C-alpha positions in Angstrom: 66.7 -74.8 -51.5 66.0 -78.3 -50.6 64.3 -81.0 -52.7 63.1 -84.2 -51.0 62.3 -87.4 -52.9 60.6 -89.5 -50.2 60.2 -92.6 -52.4 63.9 -92.7 -53.2 64.9 -91.5 -49.7 67.1 -88.8 -51.3 67.5 -85.1 -50.4 69.0 -82.6 -52.8 70.4 -79.4 -51.3 71.3 -76.3 -53.3 73.9 -74.1 -51.7 75.4 -70.8 -52.9 78.5 -71.3 -55.0 80.6 -69.3 -52.4 79.4 -71.6 -49.5 79.7 -75.0 -51.2 83.0 -75.7 -49.5 81.3 -75.4 -46.1 78.8 -78.1 -46.9 81.5 -80.5 -48.2 84.5 -80.0 -46.0 87.2 -82.8 -45.8 86.3 -84.8 -48.9 82.5 -84.8 -48.1 82.8 -85.8 -44.5 79.8 -83.5 -43.5 77.6 -85.0 -46.3 78.5 -88.6 -45.4 77.8 -87.9 -41.7 74.5 -86.3 -42.4 73.6 -89.2 -44.8 74.5 -91.7 -42.1 72.4 -89.9 -39.5 69.3 -89.6 -41.7 69.7 -92.8 -43.5 69.0 -90.9 -46.8 71.2 -90.1 -49.7 72.3 -86.4 -49.9 73.2 -84.5 -53.0 74.9 -81.1 -52.6 74.6 -78.9 -55.7 75.9 -75.4 -56.3 73.8 -72.8 -58.0 76.0 -73.2 -61.1 75.3 -76.9 -61.2 71.6 -76.3 -60.8 71.6 -73.8 -63.6 73.4 -76.2 -65.9 70.9 -79.0 -65.0 68.0 -76.7 -65.6 69.4 -75.7 -69.0 69.9 -79.4 -69.9 66.4 -80.2 -68.8 65.0 -77.3 -71.0 66.9 -78.7 -74.0 65.5 -82.2 -73.4 62.0 -80.7 -73.0 62.4 -78.9 -76.3 63.4 -82.1 -78.0 60.5 -84.0 -76.5 58.1 -81.3 -77.6 59.5 -81.2 -81.1 59.0 -85.0 -81.3 55.4 -84.8 -80.1 54.6 -82.0 -82.6 56.2 -84.1 -85.3 54.2 -87.1 -84.4 51.0 -85.0 -84.2 51.7 -83.7 -87.7 52.2 -87.3 -89.0 49.0 -88.5 -87.3 47.1 -85.5 -88.8 48.4 -86.3 -92.3 47.4 -90.0 -91.8 43.9 -89.0 -90.6 43.5 -86.6 -93.6 44.6 -89.3 -96.0 42.1 -91.8 -94.5 39.3 -89.3 -94.6 40.0 -88.7 -98.3 40.0 -92.4 -99.0 36.7 -92.8 -97.2 35.2 -89.9 -99.1 36.4 -91.4 -102.4 34.9 -94.8 -101.4 31.6 -93.1 -100.6 31.6 -91.3 -104.0 32.1 -94.7 -105.7 29.5 -96.4 -103.6 26.8 -93.8 -104.1 26.6 -94.0 -107.9 26.6 -97.8 -107.6 23.7 -97.8 -105.3 21.9 -95.3 -107.5 22.5 -97.5 -110.6 21.2 -100.5 -108.7 18.0 -98.7 -107.8 17.5 -97.6 -111.4 18.0 -101.1 -112.6 15.3 -102.4 -110.2 12.7 -99.8 -111.1 13.5 -100.0 -114.9 12.9 -103.7 -115.0 9.6 -104.5 -116.7 7.0 -106.3 -114.6 6.0 -109.7 -115.5 
């Protein structure tokens, strides 16, 4: 498998665990040479490294999703509280308007 990041000029290559030594050879000489020839950074990863990275990414994703859900719950609670306050304000305002109307119509004409 190969992953290419054009913007960062970086190539990630996944090799089988049993073949990783072939891609590295002599303290990474093959990787350095390929990097010099292409002008891009090369990352060689084994299947085990990729599996570990995927597991770590899944854990981070779970944490992010938990935080989003928590924030959504908080926003829902805040919206519910604001709706209740608005409903209470309308209940108070409605009788006041009704009382004002009664006061106007109950006033004797001159």
